[in-house]
LOTOR-439654 format. One record per residue: residue number from 0; x, y, z of N, C-alpha, C, CB in turn. Coordinates in nm, 4 decimals, m for minus. Last residue first. Glycine has a CB too. Layout:
REM LOTOR-439654
+-----+----------+----------+----------+----------+----------+----------+----------+----------+----------+----------+----------+----------+
: num :     n.px :     n.py :     n.pz :    ca.px :    ca.py :    ca.pz :     c.px :     c.py :     c.pz :    cb.px :    cb.py :    cb.pz :
+-----+----------+----------+----------+----------+----------+----------+----------+----------+----------+----------+----------+----------+
: NUM :        X :        Y :        Z :        X :        Y :        Z :        X :        Y :        Z :        X :        Y :        Z :
...
+-----+----------+----------+----------+----------+----------+----------+----------+----------+----------+----------+----------+----------+
***
This chain:
REM LOTOR-439654
+-----+----------+----------+----------+----------+----------+----------+----------+----------+----------+----------+----------+----------+
: num :     n.px :     n.py :     n.pz :    ca.px :    ca.py :    ca.pz :     c.px :     c.py :     c.pz :    cb.px :    cb.py :    cb.pz :
+-----+----------+----------+----------+----------+----------+----------+----------+----------+----------+----------+----------+----------+
:  56 :   2.5543 :   1.1091 :   1.0847 :   2.5114 :   1.0188 :   1.1908 :   2.4585 :   0.8904 :   1.1367 :   2.4078 :   1.0832 :   1.2758 :
:  55 :   2.5994 :   1.3181 :   0.9016 :   2.7066 :   1.2717 :   0.9870 :   2.6631 :   1.1843 :   1.1024 :   2.7789 :   1.3863 :   1.0395 :
:  54 :   2.4287 :   1.3966 :   0.7089 :   2.4084 :   1.4592 :   0.8402 :   2.5130 :   1.4122 :   0.9399 :   2.2680 :   1.4283 :   0.8936 :
:  53 :   2.4975 :   1.2352 :   0.4946 :   2.5308 :   1.3777 :   0.4873 :   2.5132 :   1.4518 :   0.6195 :   2.4463 :   1.4434 :   0.3827 :
:  52 :   2.6445 :   0.9287 :   0.5621 :   2.5249 :   1.0088 :   0.5845 :   2.5629 :   1.1556 :   0.5803 :   2.4575 :   0.9729 :   0.7195 :
:  51 :   2.9069 :   0.8310 :   0.5380 :   2.8120 :   0.8164 :   0.4266 :   2.6883 :   0.9036 :   0.4408 :   2.7695 :   0.6728 :   0.4144 :
:  50 :   3.0398 :   0.8824 :   0.7790 :   3.0954 :   0.9359 :   0.6547 :   2.9956 :   0.9294 :   0.5398 :   3.2214 :   0.8603 :   0.6172 :
:  49 :   2.8810 :   0.7751 :   0.9784 :   2.9461 :   0.9041 :   1.0041 :   3.0080 :   0.9634 :   0.8783 :   3.0532 :   0.8882 :   1.1108 :
:  48 :   2.8028 :   0.5216 :   0.8900 :   2.7100 :   0.6347 :   0.8814 :   2.7799 :   0.7692 :   0.8969 :   2.6026 :   0.6212 :   0.9869 :
:  47 :   2.9026 :   0.2685 :   0.8474 :   2.9895 :   0.3825 :   0.8203 :   2.9056 :   0.5097 :   0.8048 :   3.0745 :   0.3574 :   0.6931 :
:  46 :   2.9078 :  m0.0521 :   0.9862 :   2.8326 :   0.0713 :   0.9673 :   2.9308 :   0.1860 :   0.9470 :   2.7388 :   0.0991 :   1.0885 :
:  45 :   3.0091 :  m0.2910 :   1.0743 :   2.9901 :  m0.2726 :   0.9312 :   2.9101 :  m0.1471 :   0.8978 :   2.9215 :  m0.3931 :   0.8733 :
:  44 :   3.0419 :  m0.3837 :   1.3308 :   3.1289 :  m0.2772 :   1.2841 :   3.1174 :  m0.2479 :   1.1360 :   3.2686 :  m0.3107 :   1.3157 :
:  43 :   2.8636 :  m0.5573 :   1.4288 :   2.9815 :  m0.6169 :   1.3667 :   3.0781 :  m0.5112 :   1.3142 :   2.9398 :  m0.7090 :   1.2535 :
:  42 :   2.6632 :  m0.3828 :   1.5051 :   2.7365 :  m0.4539 :   1.6107 :   2.8641 :  m0.5167 :   1.5569 :   2.6482 :  m0.5620 :   1.6736 :
:  41 :   2.5689 :  m0.3121 :   1.2513 :   2.6367 :  m0.2116 :   1.3344 :   2.7182 :  m0.2780 :   1.4444 :   2.5346 :  m0.1145 :   1.3961 :
:  40 :   2.4455 :  m0.5509 :   1.1764 :   2.5627 :  m0.5040 :   1.1013 :   2.6406 :  m0.3993 :   1.1809 :   2.5196 :  m0.4454 :   0.9655 :
:  39 :   2.2354 :  m0.5518 :   1.3620 :   2.3333 :  m0.6610 :   1.3625 :   2.4611 :  m0.6179 :   1.2895 :   2.2735 :  m0.7884 :   1.2962 :
:  38 :   2.0960 :  m0.3202 :   1.2817 :   2.1535 :  m0.3277 :   1.4164 :   2.2602 :  m0.4372 :   1.4249 :   2.0429 :  m0.3536 :   1.5204 :
:  37 :   2.0165 :  m0.3978 :   1.0215 :   2.1030 :  m0.2814 :   1.0416 :   2.1715 :  m0.2882 :   1.1781 :   2.0217 :  m0.1508 :   1.0292 :
:  36 :   1.8485 :  m0.6157 :   1.0808 :   1.9698 :  m0.6362 :   1.0008 :   2.0677 :  m0.5210 :   1.0233 :   1.9347 :  m0.6486 :   0.8501 :
:  35 :   1.6479 :  m0.4829 :   1.2232 :   1.7234 :  m0.5903 :   1.2896 :   1.8544 :  m0.6157 :   1.2150 :   1.6389 :  m0.7211 :   1.2968 :
:  34 :   1.5523 :  m0.3170 :   1.0212 :   1.6173 :  m0.2568 :   1.1384 :   1.6985 :  m0.3609 :   1.2146 :   1.5126 :  m0.1929 :   1.2317 :
:  33 :   1.4468 :  m0.5176 :   0.8524 :   1.5537 :  m0.4293 :   0.8054 :   1.6271 :  m0.3684 :   0.9242 :   1.4969 :  m0.3181 :   0.7142 :
:  32 :   1.2407 :  m0.6196 :   0.9922 :   1.3568 :  m0.7067 :   0.9747 :   1.4758 :  m0.6261 :   0.9248 :   1.3249 :  m0.8212 :   0.8768 :
:  31 :   1.0252 :  m0.4694 :   1.1940 :   1.1210 :  m0.4350 :   1.0897 :   1.2391 :  m0.5304 :   1.0894 :   1.1697 :  m0.2921 :   1.1076 :
:  30 :   0.7115 :  m0.6394 :   1.2132 :   0.8252 :  m0.5742 :   1.2777 :   0.9260 :  m0.5465 :   1.1664 :   0.8881 :  m0.6637 :   1.3944 :
:  29 :   0.5274 :  m0.7379 :   1.0440 :   0.4840 :  m0.7117 :   1.1805 :   0.5926 :  m0.6507 :   1.2668 :   0.4359 :  m0.8380 :   1.2434 :
:  28 :   0.5953 :  m0.7654 :   0.7780 :   0.6459 :  m0.8648 :   0.8736 :   0.5991 :  m0.8452 :   1.0178 :   0.7944 :  m0.8632 :   0.8712 :
:  27 :   0.4684 :  m0.5591 :   0.6318 :   0.4747 :  m0.6950 :   0.5781 :   0.5052 :  m0.7984 :   0.6859 :   0.5794 :  m0.7027 :   0.4690 :
:  26 :   0.5072 :  m0.3318 :   0.7879 :   0.3718 :  m0.3722 :   0.7487 :   0.3687 :  m0.5183 :   0.7053 :   0.3197 :  m0.2826 :   0.6352 :
:  25 :   0.7868 :  m0.3252 :   0.8011 :   0.7068 :  m0.3401 :   0.9237 :   0.5665 :  m0.3893 :   0.8908 :   0.6993 :  m0.2064 :   1.0003 :
:  24 :   0.8429 :  m0.2826 :   0.5289 :   0.8958 :  m0.4010 :   0.5963 :   0.8163 :  m0.4291 :   0.7243 :   1.0460 :  m0.3823 :   0.6291 :
:  23 :   0.7310 :  m0.0310 :   0.4909 :   0.6745 :  m0.1464 :   0.4204 :   0.7197 :  m0.2778 :   0.4836 :   0.7146 :  m0.1432 :   0.2725 :
:  22 :   0.9044 :   0.1192 :   0.6545 :   0.7608 :   0.1163 :   0.6828 :   0.6957 :  m0.0053 :   0.6158 :   0.6931 :   0.2472 :   0.6344 :
:  21 :   1.1498 :   0.0728 :   0.5223 :   1.1326 :   0.0297 :   0.6614 :   0.9851 :   0.0211 :   0.6982 :   1.2047 :   0.1257 :   0.7568 :
:  20 :   1.1056 :   0.1841 :   0.2667 :   1.1488 :   0.0443 :   0.2822 :   1.1180 :  m0.0075 :   0.4223 :   1.2993 :   0.0309 :   0.2532 :
:  19 :   1.0477 :   0.4538 :   0.3322 :   0.9443 :   0.3682 :   0.2743 :   0.9796 :   0.2199 :   0.2894 :   0.9240 :   0.4026 :   0.1263 :
:  18 :   1.2996 :   0.5428 :   0.4149 :   1.1897 :   0.5420 :   0.5110 :   1.0794 :   0.4473 :   0.4621 :   1.1335 :   0.6858 :   0.5320 :
:  17 :   1.5402 :   0.3208 :   0.2598 :   1.4632 :   0.4439 :   0.2719 :   1.3590 :   0.4297 :   0.3826 :   1.3954 :   0.4791 :   0.1379 :
:  16 :   1.8696 :   0.1893 :   0.2677 :   1.7276 :   0.1751 :   0.2989 :   1.6613 :   0.3112 :   0.3162 :   1.7089 :   0.0913 :   0.4254 :
:  15 :   2.1493 :   0.1542 :   0.2188 :   2.0600 :   0.2042 :   0.1164 :   1.9114 :   0.1892 :   0.1422 :   2.0910 :   0.1386 :  m0.0068 :
:  14 :   2.3436 :   0.0993 :   0.3998 :   2.2828 :  m0.0151 :   0.3332 :   2.1734 :   0.0243 :   0.2338 :   2.2258 :  m0.1087 :   0.4361 :
:  13 :   2.4348 :   0.3523 :   0.4770 :   2.5281 :   0.2404 :   0.4679 :   2.4716 :   0.1265 :   0.3829 :   2.5622 :   0.1891 :   0.6077 :
:  12 :   2.2198 :   0.5173 :   0.5023 :   2.3098 :   0.5406 :   0.3902 :   2.4095 :   0.4261 :   0.3730 :   2.3840 :   0.6719 :   0.4093 :
:  11 :   1.9111 :   0.5030 :   0.5926 :   2.0304 :   0.4221 :   0.6151 :   2.1196 :   0.4340 :   0.4919 :   1.9933 :   0.2723 :   0.6441 :
:  10 :   1.7264 :   0.6659 :   0.4998 :   1.7495 :   0.6752 :   0.6436 :   1.8710 :   0.5916 :   0.6819 :   1.6249 :   0.6290 :   0.7224 :
:   9 :   1.6489 :   0.8422 :   0.2068 :   1.7315 :   0.7416 :   0.2731 :   1.7418 :   0.7699 :   0.4219 :   1.8710 :   0.7367 :   0.2106 :
:   8 :   1.3180 :   0.9041 :   0.1079 :   1.4433 :   0.9589 :   0.1603 :   1.5202 :   0.8487 :   0.2321 :   1.4164 :   1.0786 :   0.2562 :
:   7 :   1.0749 :   0.8442 :   0.0177 :   1.1821 :   0.7567 :  m0.0299 :   1.3187 :   0.8083 :   0.0139 :   1.1770 :   0.7443 :  m0.1825 :
:   6 :   0.8262 :   0.8869 :   0.2806 :   0.9125 :   0.9288 :   0.1712 :   1.0116 :   0.8199 :   0.1302 :   0.9875 :   1.0541 :   0.2104 :
:   5 :   0.4880 :   0.8887 :   0.3636 :   0.6159 :   0.8203 :   0.3800 :   0.7013 :   0.8511 :   0.2575 :   0.5965 :   0.6653 :   0.3986 :
:   4 :   0.2471 :   0.9923 :   0.2995 :   0.3194 :   1.0588 :   0.4082 :   0.4568 :   0.9977 :   0.4323 :   0.2381 :   1.0526 :   0.5358 :
:   3 :   0.1313 :   0.8268 :   0.1083 :   0.1904 :   0.9526 :   0.0645 :   0.2698 :   1.0251 :   0.1725 :   0.0834 :   1.0423 :   0.0144 :
:   2 :   0.1783 :   0.4918 :   0.0825 :   0.1438 :   0.5948 :   0.1811 :   0.2104 :   0.7239 :   0.1404 :   0.1868 :   0.5533 :   0.3252 :
:   1 :   0.0587 :   0.2161 :  m0.0888 :   0.1370 :   0.3399 :  m0.0994 :   0.0875 :   0.4414 :   0.0022 :   0.1287 :   0.3986 :  m0.2423 :
:   0 :   0.0835 :  m0.1167 :   0.0000 :   0.0000 :   0.0000 :   0.0000 :   0.0892 :   0.1247 :   0.0000 :  m0.0957 :  m0.0011 :   0.1214 :
+-----+----------+----------+----------+----------+----------+----------+----------+----------+----------+----------+----------+----------+
***
Protein backbone atom coordinates (compact mmCIF):
# COMPACT_ATOMS: atom_id res chain seq x y z
CA UNK A 1 0.00 0.00 0.00
CA UNK A 2 1.37 3.40 -0.99
CA UNK A 3 1.44 5.95 1.81
CA UNK A 4 1.90 9.53 0.64
CA UNK A 5 3.19 10.59 4.08
CA UNK A 6 6.16 8.20 3.80
CA UNK A 7 9.13 9.29 1.71
CA UNK A 8 11.82 7.57 -0.30
CA UNK A 9 14.43 9.59 1.60
CA UNK A 10 17.31 7.42 2.73
CA UNK A 11 17.50 6.75 6.44
CA UNK A 12 20.30 4.22 6.15
CA UNK A 13 23.10 5.41 3.90
CA UNK A 14 25.28 2.40 4.68
CA UNK A 15 22.83 -0.15 3.33
CA UNK A 16 20.60 2.04 1.16
CA UNK A 17 17.28 1.75 2.99
CA UNK A 18 14.63 4.44 2.72
CA UNK A 19 11.90 5.42 5.11
CA UNK A 20 9.44 3.68 2.74
CA UNK A 21 11.49 0.44 2.82
CA UNK A 22 11.33 0.30 6.61
CA UNK A 23 7.61 1.16 6.83
CA UNK A 24 6.75 -1.46 4.20
CA UNK A 25 8.96 -4.01 5.96
CA UNK A 26 7.07 -3.40 9.24
CA UNK A 27 3.72 -3.72 7.49
CA UNK A 28 4.75 -6.95 5.78
CA UNK A 29 6.46 -8.65 8.74
CA UNK A 30 4.84 -7.12 11.80
CA UNK A 31 8.25 -5.74 12.78
CA UNK A 32 11.21 -4.35 10.90
CA UNK A 33 13.57 -7.07 9.75
CA UNK A 34 15.54 -4.29 8.05
CA UNK A 35 16.17 -2.57 11.38
CA UNK A 36 17.23 -5.90 12.90
CA UNK A 37 19.70 -6.36 10.01
CA UNK A 38 21.03 -2.81 10.42
CA UNK A 39 21.54 -3.28 14.16
CA UNK A 40 23.33 -6.61 13.62
CA UNK A 41 25.63 -5.04 11.01
CA UNK A 42 26.37 -2.12 13.34
CA UNK A 43 27.36 -4.54 16.11
CA UNK A 44 29.82 -6.17 13.67
CA UNK A 45 31.29 -2.77 12.84
CA UNK A 46 29.90 -2.73 9.31
CA UNK A 47 28.33 0.71 9.67
CA UNK A 48 29.90 3.83 8.20
CA UNK A 49 27.10 6.35 8.81
CA UNK A 50 29.46 9.04 10.04
CA UNK A 51 30.95 9.36 6.55
CA UNK A 52 28.12 8.16 4.27
CA UNK A 53 25.25 10.09 5.85
CA UNK A 54 25.31 13.78 4.87
CA UNK A 55 24.08 14.59 8.40
CA UNK A 56 27.07 12.72 9.87
CA UNK A 57 25.11 10.19 11.91
